[in-house]
Structures are given as structure tokens and as C-alpha cells.
C-alpha positions as CSV (number, residue, x, y, z in Angstrom):
1,M,-51.0,4.0,109.6
2,N,-54.8,4.6,107.9
3,F,-53.4,4.4,104.5
4,L,-52.3,0.6,105.2
5,I,-55.5,-0.4,107.3
6,S,-59.3,0.7,106.8
7,D,-60.8,2.0,110.1
8,A,-63.6,-0.3,111.4
9,W,-66.7,1.4,112.4
10,A,-69.2,-0.1,114.7
11,E,-72.4,2.4,114.1
12,G,-73.9,3.3,110.8
13,A,-74.0,2.0,107.1
14,A,-70.6,0.7,105.5
15,Q,-68.8,3.5,103.9
16,Q,-67.9,2.5,100.2
17,P,-63.8,3.6,99.6
18,G,-63.6,6.3,97.3
19,P,-61.7,6.1,93.9
20,A,-58.6,7.2,95.8
21,G,-58.9,5.0,98.6
22,S,-58.7,2.1,96.3
23,L,-55.4,2.9,94.2
24,Q,-53.4,4.1,97.2
25,P,-52.0,0.7,97.6
26,L,-51.1,0.6,94.1
27,I,-49.5,4.1,94.3
28,L,-47.4,3.0,97.0
29,L,-46.8,0.0,95.2
30,G,-45.3,2.0,92.6
31,L,-43.5,4.4,94.5
32,L,-41.8,1.4,96.0
33,F,-40.5,0.1,92.9
34,V,-39.3,3.3,91.7
35,V,-37.0,3.8,94.6
36,F,-36.0,0.4,94.2
37,Y,-35.2,0.9,90.3
38,F,-32.8,4.1,91.2
39,L,-31.3,2.8,94.1
40,L,-30.4,-0.5,93.6
41,I,-31.4,-2.0,89.9
42,R,-29.9,1.3,87.9
43,P,-26.5,1.5,89.7
44,Q,-26.0,-1.9,89.5
45,A,-26.6,-2.4,85.9
46,K,-24.3,0.7,84.7
47,R,-21.4,-0.9,87.1
48,A,-21.9,-4.2,84.9
49,K,-21.9,-2.0,81.8
50,E,-18.9,-0.7,82.6
51,H,-17.0,-3.7,83.4
52,R,-18.3,-5.2,80.3
53,A,-16.7,-2.4,78.5
54,M,-13.4,-2.7,80.2
55,V,-12.9,-6.1,79.6
56,A,-13.3,-6.1,75.9
57,A,-10.9,-2.9,75.9
58,L,-8.2,-5.5,77.5
59,A,-5.2,-5.7,75.3
60,K,-1.5,-6.6,75.5
61,G,0.5,-5.0,78.0
62,D,-2.1,-3.5,80.1
63,E,-1.2,-4.2,83.9
64,A,-4.4,-5.6,85.8
65,V,-5.9,-7.1,88.7
66,T,-8.0,-9.9,89.0
67,T,-11.0,-10.5,91.5
68,G,-8.7,-12.9,93.6
69,G,-6.2,-9.8,94.2
70,V,-3.4,-11.2,91.6
71,L,-1.7,-8.3,90.0
72,G,0.1,-9.0,86.6
73,R,0.5,-7.8,83.1
74,V,-1.4,-9.2,79.7
75,T,0.7,-11.0,77.6
76,E,-1.9,-12.7,75.8
77,V,-5.6,-12.2,74.9
78,G,-8.2,-14.6,73.5
79,E,-12.1,-14.9,73.1
80,H,-12.8,-16.2,76.7
81,F,-9.7,-16.2,78.5
82,L,-6.5,-14.1,79.0
83,T,-2.7,-14.6,80.1
84,M,-1.4,-12.9,82.7
85,E,2.7,-12.4,83.4
86,I,2.7,-12.3,87.3
87,A,6.0,-12.7,88.1
88,E,9.6,-12.9,85.6
89,G,8.9,-16.4,83.5
90,V,5.5,-17.0,85.6
91,S,2.1,-16.8,83.5
92,V,-1.5,-17.3,84.8
93,K,-4.1,-18.0,82.4
94,V,-7.3,-16.2,83.4
95,Q,-10.9,-15.8,82.4
96,R,-11.5,-12.3,81.0
97,N,-14.4,-11.7,83.4
98,A,-11.9,-12.4,86.2
99,V,-10.4,-9.0,85.6
100,Q,-11.8,-6.5,88.1
101,A,-9.8,-3.7,87.2
102,V,-7.0,-2.4,84.5
103,L,-4.6,-0.2,86.2
104,P,-2.1,2.7,85.1
105,K,1.2,1.9,83.5
106,G,4.1,1.4,85.8
107,T,2.0,0.1,88.6
108,I,3.5,-3.3,89.0
109,K,7.1,-1.5,89.2
110,S,5.9,0.8,92.0
111,A,4.5,-2.6,93.9
């Protein structure tokens, strides 16, 4: 733990920290930021980019699941909203961003 706290010496002249000693906390902070970037920030940004691409590619006839768990077929696509048919004759309007996943064709019939 000497890299976090300098040793206190009772005798002798005070030692001046060398250039490596004064940079050590900055190097540790930089290393911590790099670890956080690769473990937290980068994967989350990648997931957000994939979700934006999936939402932009939604088209009429796609089968999708919303974040609330509603399964349906897209019947109408607007700029911010889309209409999903969740049962025969029952349509629901949802936000485009509320779509969690696009499913393969025929998923509704097997469910």
C-alpha cells in the first residue's frame, strides 16, 4: 500500500519525491479510467448503437417484442410511433424506442 501513502520518517532530512513518485497517482487514475472505458462505457455504447440501427430498420410486417413484453406484428410505421397488431383485430400504438427485439418470421404462430 506504499503506492497510495508515503512513508513518514522520524529521523533525517525530508526526502523529495522523485518524478516517478509524483506521477504514480496520475498513472493509477489513468489506468482506472481505461479499465472503466473498456468494461462499462464501450459495451454500453455498442449496445445503444445496435438498438438504434434495429429501430431504424423496423418495417411493416416485422414481428417484434416491446420492452413491456408485448409480442406483435408491425402494421404501420411512423417517425416516432408504430402500430402493432397484438391479436386479431387488436392494434396498439407504441413508441419506436419501446421495441426491444425483432423476432424471426413465424414466431407469433408458434407462440
